[in-house]
MARGU-874676 format. One record per residue: x negated, y negated, z negated of N, C-alpha, C, O in turn; residue in three letters. Coordinates in Angstrom, 2 decimals. Atoms other than C-alpha are relative to their C-alpha. Layout:
N
(pt (X Y Z) (X Y Z) (X Y Z) (X Y Z) ALA) ...
This chain:
80
(pt (-0.98 -1.07 0.07) (-12.93 7.05 -15.02) (-0.67 1.20 -0.69) (-1.83 1.51 -0.41) MET) (pt (0.56 -1.10 0.76) (-13.43 10.00 -17.34) (0.04 1.33 0.76) (-0.68 2.26 0.41) THR) (pt (-0.10 -1.22 -0.79) (-12.47 12.63 -14.77) (-0.75 -0.22 1.32) (-0.42 -1.15 2.06) ILE) (pt (0.72 0.18 -1.27) (-14.94 13.06 -11.88) (0.93 0.25 1.19) (1.71 1.20 1.19) PRO) (pt (-0.88 -0.10 -1.16) (-13.23 12.54 -8.52) (-0.25 1.29 0.77) (-1.39 1.65 1.05) PHE) (pt (0.01 -1.16 -0.90) (-12.41 15.66 -6.51) (1.24 -0.11 0.86) (2.32 -0.38 0.34) GLU) (pt (-1.20 0.06 -0.84) (-10.08 15.69 -3.51) (0.80 1.30 -0.08) (0.85 2.07 0.88) PRO) (pt (-0.80 -1.22 0.22) (-7.86 18.43 -4.96) (1.29 -0.35 -0.72) (1.40 -1.39 -1.37) THR) (pt (-1.25 0.17 0.73) (-4.36 18.78 -6.28) (-0.21 0.06 -1.50) (0.46 -0.65 -2.24) GLY) (pt (0.28 -0.12 1.44) (-5.78 19.80 -9.67) (-0.53 -1.32 -0.56) (-0.15 -1.73 -1.66) ALA) (pt (0.50 1.30 0.43) (-7.68 16.51 -9.91) (1.15 -0.99 -0.12) (1.25 -1.71 -1.12) PHE) (pt (-1.12 0.95 -0.01) (-4.54 14.54 -9.02) (0.90 0.21 -1.20) (1.33 -0.75 -1.84) CYS) (pt (-0.84 -0.31 1.15) (-2.49 16.30 -11.68) (-0.68 -0.42 -1.30) (-0.07 -1.05 -2.15) TYR) (pt (0.73 0.34 1.22) (-5.18 15.90 -14.35) (-0.14 -1.51 -0.14) (-0.02 -2.05 -1.24) ALA) (pt (0.11 1.45 0.03) (-5.69 12.24 -13.42) (1.31 -0.62 -0.45) (1.32 -1.51 -1.31) PHE) (pt (-1.31 0.55 0.38) (-1.97 11.53 -13.68) (0.29 0.25 -1.48) (0.77 -0.64 -2.18) ALA) (pt (-0.29 -0.38 1.39) (-1.69 13.35 -17.02) (-0.93 -0.71 -0.99) (-0.47 -1.24 -2.00) ARG) (pt (0.99 0.44 0.99) (-4.91 12.19 -18.70) (-0.43 -1.46 0.14) (-0.92 -2.05 -0.82) ASP) (pt (0.46 1.37 -0.22) (-5.62 8.77 -17.17) (1.17 -0.94 0.29) (1.39 -1.92 -0.42) VAL) (pt (-1.03 0.93 -0.46) (-2.67 7.21 -15.37) (1.14 -0.18 -1.01) (1.47 -1.31 -1.36) ALA) (pt (-1.15 0.14 0.90) (0.21 7.98 -17.74) (-0.37 -0.70 -1.31) (0.39 -1.57 -1.75) MET) (pt (0.36 0.76 1.20) (-1.64 6.84 -20.90) (-0.23 -1.48 0.31) (0.14 -2.34 -0.49) PRO) (pt (0.24 1.40 -0.37) (-2.72 3.65 -19.08) (1.32 -0.72 0.27) (1.48 -1.88 -0.10) ALA) (pt (-1.31 0.60 -0.27) (0.84 3.01 -17.90) (0.74 -0.25 -1.31) (1.31 -1.32 -1.50) ILE) (pt (-0.71 0.14 1.28) (2.30 3.60 -21.38) (-0.60 -1.11 -0.86) (0.12 -1.73 -1.65) LYS) (pt (0.68 1.00 0.82) (-0.28 1.22 -22.92) (0.21 -1.43 0.51) (-0.08 -2.39 -0.21) ALA) (pt (-0.22 1.35 -0.54) (0.64 -1.71 -20.65) (1.07 -0.73 -0.82) (2.09 -0.14 -1.18) ARG) (pt (-0.95 0.76 0.83) (2.42 -4.48 -22.59) (1.41 -0.05 0.58) (2.39 0.03 -0.16) PRO) (pt (-1.32 0.08 -0.60) (5.27 -4.73 -20.09) (0.77 1.31 -0.13) (2.00 1.30 -0.17) ASP) (pt (-0.64 -1.30 0.19) (5.98 -1.01 -20.49) (0.28 0.24 -1.48) (1.37 0.67 -1.85) VAL) (pt (-0.13 -0.22 1.43) (5.41 -0.84 -24.25) (1.10 -0.87 -0.62) (1.64 -0.52 -1.67) ALA) (pt (-1.01 0.90 0.56) (7.84 -3.72 -24.80) (1.41 0.58 0.06) (2.30 0.13 -0.66) SER) (pt (-1.32 -0.59 -0.14) (10.75 -1.53 -23.75) (0.85 -0.65 1.07) (1.97 -0.22 1.32) GLY) (pt (-0.72 0.68 -1.07) (11.80 -3.91 -20.98) (-0.02 0.86 1.25) (-0.93 1.68 1.42) ALA) (pt (0.01 -0.74 -1.26) (12.73 -2.47 -17.59) (-1.27 -0.32 0.81) (-1.75 -1.45 0.79) PRO) (pt (1.20 0.19 -0.81) (9.74 -1.99 -15.28) (0.06 0.91 1.21) (0.82 1.88 1.23) PHE) (pt (0.07 -0.81 -1.22) (8.94 -0.59 -11.85) (-1.18 0.96 -0.08) (-2.33 0.53 0.03) GLY) (pt (1.07 -1.00 0.13) (6.96 2.64 -12.24) (-0.87 0.07 1.25) (-2.08 0.21 1.14) LEU) (pt (0.77 -0.11 -1.25) (5.91 2.72 -8.58) (-1.05 -1.10 0.07) (-2.20 -0.84 0.40) VAL) (pt (0.91 1.13 -0.07) (4.34 -0.74 -8.74) (-1.12 0.11 -1.04) (-2.29 -0.13 -0.74) GLU) (pt (0.99 -0.11 1.07) (2.60 -0.16 -12.06) (-0.94 1.17 0.26) (-2.14 1.06 0.04) ILE) (pt (0.84 -1.16 -0.32) (1.36 3.30 -11.02) (-0.99 -0.36 1.09) (-2.15 0.05 1.02) ALA) (pt (0.91 0.41 -1.08) (-0.11 1.78 -7.84) (-1.14 -0.85 -0.55) (-2.28 -0.69 -0.12) ALA) (pt (1.05 0.83 0.61) (-2.00 -0.80 -9.93) (-1.00 0.86 -0.77) (-2.21 0.68 -0.64) LEU) (pt (0.88 -0.86 0.81) (-3.37 1.84 -12.31) (-0.84 0.90 0.90) (-2.04 1.07 0.66) VAL) (pt (0.75 -0.85 -0.93) (-4.36 4.15 -9.46) (-1.12 -0.80 0.65) (-2.25 -0.33 0.74) ILE) (pt (1.00 0.84 -0.66) (-6.17 1.30 -7.69) (-1.12 -0.42 -0.94) (-2.24 -0.65 -0.49) SER) (pt (1.03 0.35 0.99) (-8.03 0.43 -10.91) (-1.03 1.12 -0.17) (-2.19 0.85 -0.48) GLU) (pt (0.87 -1.14 0.31) (-9.50 3.94 -11.19) (-0.48 0.80 1.20) (-1.49 1.49 1.12) HIS) (pt (0.34 -0.80 -1.18) (-9.61 5.47 -7.70) (-0.19 -0.97 1.17) (0.71 -1.74 1.49) VAL) (pt (0.29 0.95 -1.08) (-11.26 3.60 -4.82) (0.91 0.23 1.20) (1.52 1.30 1.35) SER) (pt (-0.83 -0.10 -1.21) (-9.42 2.92 -1.56) (-0.47 1.14 0.89) (0.35 1.83 1.49) ALA) (pt (0.55 -1.09 -0.82) (-11.73 5.34 0.24) (0.40 1.36 -0.57) (0.77 2.27 0.18) GLU) (pt (-0.39 -1.26 0.63) (-11.02 8.10 -2.27) (1.49 0.27 0.18) (1.89 1.42 0.36) GLN) (pt (-1.44 -0.16 -0.14) (-7.28 7.49 -1.99) (0.40 0.49 1.39) (1.45 1.12 1.55) GLN) (pt (-0.34 -0.39 -1.37) (-7.36 8.08 1.77) (-0.49 1.39 0.38) (-0.17 1.88 1.46) THR) (pt (0.49 -1.35 -0.28) (-9.12 11.46 1.57) (1.20 0.94 0.11) (2.11 0.90 -0.71) VAL) (pt (-1.10 -0.93 -0.22) (-6.85 14.18 2.92) (-0.28 1.33 -0.71) (-1.42 1.82 -0.71) MET) (pt (0.08 -1.25 0.74) (-6.18 17.33 0.88) (0.91 1.02 0.68) (2.07 0.72 0.97) VAL) (pt (-0.81 -1.05 -0.59) (-4.98 20.59 2.41) (0.93 0.57 -1.07) (0.50 0.91 -2.17) THR) (pt (-0.97 -0.59 0.92) (-1.82 21.85 0.76) (-0.15 1.51 0.02) (-0.07 2.11 1.09) ARG) (pt (0.32 -1.43 0.03) (-2.52 25.43 -0.41) (1.14 0.93 0.40) (0.89 1.99 0.98) PRO) (pt (-1.09 -0.94 -0.25) (0.95 26.93 -0.04) (0.86 -0.38 1.19) (1.88 0.27 1.45) LYS) (pt (-0.75 0.38 -1.20) (2.17 25.15 3.07) (-0.95 -0.62 1.01) (-2.10 -0.95 0.68) SER) (pt (0.84 0.57 -1.04) (0.84 23.81 6.31) (-0.13 -1.50 -0.20) (0.75 -2.14 -0.78) GLU) (pt (0.17 1.44 0.01) (-0.55 20.32 6.58) (-0.89 -0.51 -1.10) (-1.41 0.24 -1.93) GLY) (pt (0.85 0.68 0.96) (-2.45 17.83 4.55) (0.77 -1.18 -0.59) (1.78 -1.63 -0.04) GLU) (pt (-0.60 1.14 0.67) (-1.59 15.03 2.16) (-1.14 -0.84 -0.58) (-2.14 -0.28 -1.02) GLU) (pt (1.06 0.85 0.54) (-3.64 12.04 1.02) (-0.03 0.08 -1.52) (0.98 0.39 -2.17) SER) (pt (0.15 0.03 1.46) (-4.99 11.81 -2.52) (0.98 -1.01 -0.58) (1.60 -0.75 -1.61) VAL) (pt (-0.93 1.02 0.49) (-2.93 8.62 -2.94) (1.43 0.56 -0.09) (2.11 0.34 -1.09) ARG) (pt (-1.34 -0.58 0.00) (0.27 10.46 -2.02) (0.16 1.02 -1.13) (1.18 1.04 -1.82) SER) (pt (-0.05 -0.98 1.09) (-0.53 13.29 -4.44) (0.02 -0.67 -1.36) (0.74 -0.24 -2.26) LEU) (pt (0.01 0.71 1.27) (-1.32 10.83 -7.23) (1.34 -0.64 -0.28) (1.83 -0.60 -1.41) LEU) (pt (-1.29 0.65 0.19) (1.91 8.94 -6.69) (1.08 1.01 -0.38) (1.93 0.73 -1.23) LYS) (pt (-1.02 -1.01 0.33) (3.97 12.13 -6.78) (-0.25 0.60 -1.38) (0.70 0.95 -2.08) SER) (pt (0.31 -0.54 1.33) (2.15 13.39 -9.89) (0.40 -1.00 -1.09) (0.82 -0.59 -2.17) ALA) (pt (-0.38 1.02 0.98) (2.80 10.07 -11.69) (1.49 -0.02 -0.26) (1.93 -0.41 -1.35) ASP) (pt (-1.44 0.09 0.17) (6.52 10.37 -11.15) (0.60 1.21 -0.69) (1.82 1.26 -0.89) SER) (pt (-0.52 -1.21 0.68) (6.83 13.76 -12.89) (0.21 -0.25 -1.46) (0.64 0.65 -2.18) ARG) 
C-alpha cells in the first residue's frame, strides 16, 4: 500500500480516493460496464490492502460522540 496506515478519518478518505477507487475501477468486471456490487468489490479491495487487525481499530469521531472502526469508515468513504 502506498499510503502508510493511520487509524484516522483522513487516512480512510485518502485510501478510498487514492487506492480503493482506482483499484475498483481497474477490475475487469467493473471496467466491462456490466452491473456489479460495489459493497462486495470494495470489501475485497479493502481486505487486499488493509489487514484484519487494522480494520478493527476504533477511531474517535471528532465532531460527535463515539467511535467507529476503520473498516466502517473505509466502507463509507468508498461509497461517496
